[in-house]
N, C-alpha and C positions, 0 to 999 in steps of 0.2 A: 727818895731821892739823896745822894748821898752824896756830899760838893770835897772833891779834898785841889788844893792849893800846894806842889811839893816845889814851887820856888818862891824869889821872891819877889816879883814883878807880883803887881799887885788885881785879884778877879776883878774886872767890869764889875758895874754894879748893873744887871739884865737880870725880868724875871724868870730864871731857870725854869724851875717849879713851873709857871703856867705856862710856859710854850712845851717843856714835856710832855705837858697834860694832852695842849690844846693836840700834838702830835703823835703825839705814844698810848696816853689815855693815863686816867690816872693810876691802874690797877702796874702799870707797869715801871719795873725792878731797875730805877738805871746809877752807874758808878760815873760818874762823872770826874775823872780828872785832870788836872791843870800839872803841863811838863815844860821840861825846859830843853837844853836838845841833844842835852850828850843820856838821858833817858831815851827822847823822840830818837832819832838813832840805832839806840842801840833794838830799838820794838820796831822801829821800821828793817830793820836788816833781819832783824827773825820771823819775820809776821810777814815781810813782800818780799825779800832778799832786799832789799835798795837804801846801800851804807852810804844813807844822808838824811838828814832829820825833816817833817815835814810835816805840817799845822795840824793838820789830824789824822787821830787812826779812831775806826769804829769796830769793833768787837760785839754780832752778837752773841750771846750767848744762850737762849731757847728762848721759845715763843714770841714770853715777855719777859726776859733779860738781854743785860745788854750794860757793853760797856764803851766808855765813852775817854777818848785822848788828845788833850789843846796843848800846842806847842803854842805857847804865850809869847817864850820872846821873840818864835819864828812870826808869832802873826803880828806881833808889831811893828817889827818890818817889813811885812809885807800888807799892810794894811790901807798906802797910802798907796800902792801902783795895783791895787783897787779902787781909788778914791774911795774908800771905809775912813774913819775915827778908827782908833784901835776895840771900840767898847761895839760900833758896830761888825767888824770884821769880825769881832767875836765870836756875837749875835750871828753872823750867816755861815761862819763854821757850822755851829754849834744845829741848825738848824738843817747844813748840811749830812752831818752825820743821825743826825736822826730819820731824814730821809731810807740810808743805808737799812737804818737800824730797823723798817720799815717792810726792804727787800727790794727797794728802788737802786736799778745803774743806772751809773752815769748812761740820758738821756733829755728829748727835750717834754717828756712828760712827769719826769725829776723836777729838772730847774720851772716847770710852771708850776708843780706844786709847792717850791718854796719860797714860791715868791709871792705863791697866796700867807702863804704863815710869817714873812715878811714882811709884808700890807701890812697883817693885823695884830707884831710889834712894831710897827714902826721904824723899821733894818733896814 
């Protein structure tokens, strides 16, 4: 698992590797990149045709590899709206992204799976 922070915002302290292994397995190759609004907006426009920043973008690259981009600036702003601390909101986004990498689409089943993982890691 490769983690890179391209922002000046502090990366929250979470067990990234343990969560990744629980959801995706030990052999899954993941690139996790923390970005700001500018790159988030650019990627969102390029890949989703939405001209605004988003809190997370997930890209499956192969059956056992993927990338996740999390916008720390937007996540910091959105956390209170979801009644979460900054750290817990990043964890929530991360788990959400992992579910997409596993092939889930937004659904009650996906939410149920996310909830199981959030309980394990107190997120």
